[in-house]
C-alpha positions as CSV (number, residue, x, y, z in Angstrom):
1,M,30.4,-26.7,-7.0
2,N,34.1,-26.9,-7.4
3,E,36.9,-24.6,-6.4
4,I,37.4,-23.3,-9.9
5,T,33.9,-22.1,-10.7
6,G,33.0,-21.0,-7.2
7,S,29.4,-20.7,-5.9
8,H,26.6,-21.1,-8.3
9,F,24.4,-18.9,-6.1
10,H,26.4,-15.8,-6.6
11,S,26.7,-16.4,-10.4
12,E,22.9,-17.0,-10.8
13,R,22.0,-13.9,-8.7
14,A,24.4,-11.8,-11.0
15,A,22.5,-13.2,-13.9
16,G,19.2,-11.9,-12.5
17,N,17.7,-15.1,-11.3
18,C,16.0,-13.8,-8.2
19,R,13.9,-16.9,-7.4
20,I,17.1,-18.6,-5.9
21,S,17.4,-16.2,-3.0
22,T,14.8,-16.0,-0.3
23,R,13.8,-12.5,-0.8
24,V,11.4,-11.0,1.8
25,S,8.8,-8.9,0.4
26,N,8.6,-5.4,2.2
27,V,5.3,-4.4,0.8
28,V,4.3,-0.9,2.2
29,R,0.7,-0.6,3.2
30,V,-1.3,2.3,4.7
31,H,-3.5,1.5,7.6
32,V,-7.3,2.9,7.1
33,V,-9.6,4.0,9.7
34,A,-13.3,4.6,8.9
35,S,-15.0,7.9,9.9
36,D,-16.6,5.9,12.8
37,G,-13.4,4.4,14.0
38,R,-13.7,1.1,12.6
39,V,-10.5,-0.4,11.2
40,L,-10.6,-1.2,7.5
41,N,-8.4,-3.1,5.2
42,S,-5.1,-1.4,4.4
43,C,-4.5,0.2,1.0
44,H,-1.6,1.1,-1.2
45,P,0.3,4.4,-0.6
46,A,-0.6,5.9,-3.9
47,R,-4.3,5.2,-3.1
48,A,-3.9,7.0,0.3
49,R,-2.2,9.9,-1.3
50,E,-5.1,10.3,-3.9
51,L,-7.7,10.2,-1.1
52,I,-5.9,12.9,0.9
53,R,-5.3,15.1,-2.2
54,K,-9.1,14.8,-3.0
55,G,-10.1,15.8,0.6
56,R,-11.7,12.4,1.3
57,A,-9.1,11.4,4.0
58,L,-6.8,12.9,6.7
59,R,-3.4,11.6,8.0
60,L,-4.0,10.2,11.4
61,S,-0.4,9.2,12.3
62,R,3.1,8.8,10.6
63,Q,4.2,5.7,12.3
64,P,2.6,3.5,11.4
65,Y,1.2,5.6,8.5
66,T,-2.6,5.7,9.1
67,I,-5.4,7.7,7.4
68,R,-8.8,8.4,8.6
69,L,-11.6,8.6,6.0
70,L,-14.0,11.5,6.2
71,E,-17.7,11.2,6.0
72,T,-19.3,11.9,2.7
73,T,-22.7,13.6,2.7
74,S,-25.6,12.3,0.5
75,Q,-25.4,15.5,-1.6
76,E,-21.8,14.8,-2.5
77,A,-22.4,11.2,-3.2
78,E,-25.3,12.2,-5.7
79,A,-23.3,14.9,-7.3
80,N,-20.2,12.7,-7.7
81,P,-21.1,8.9,-8.3
82,S,-17.4,7.9,-8.4
83,L,-17.2,8.6,-4.6
84,Q,-19.5,5.5,-4.0
85,D,-17.1,3.2,-6.1
86,A,-14.0,4.2,-4.2
87,S,-14.9,2.9,-0.9
């Protein structure tokens, strides 16, 4: 680096090279609670919206965003086999 060209860091970031910066990933995840109260793995917000829209989950809290899965009856599971794959 010399005084004429300036910092290489700024010029490489301007060129779109993001590997140089130490970028922190702020991946948003939604906490999931089972119908019996067990804490499950978190999911992507789009998946949570889909579950709520289909009536398979309810919003439990906003901060942190948490959903609670609803119980599915055996009749619903037999009528719609895709319900078993989603869990």
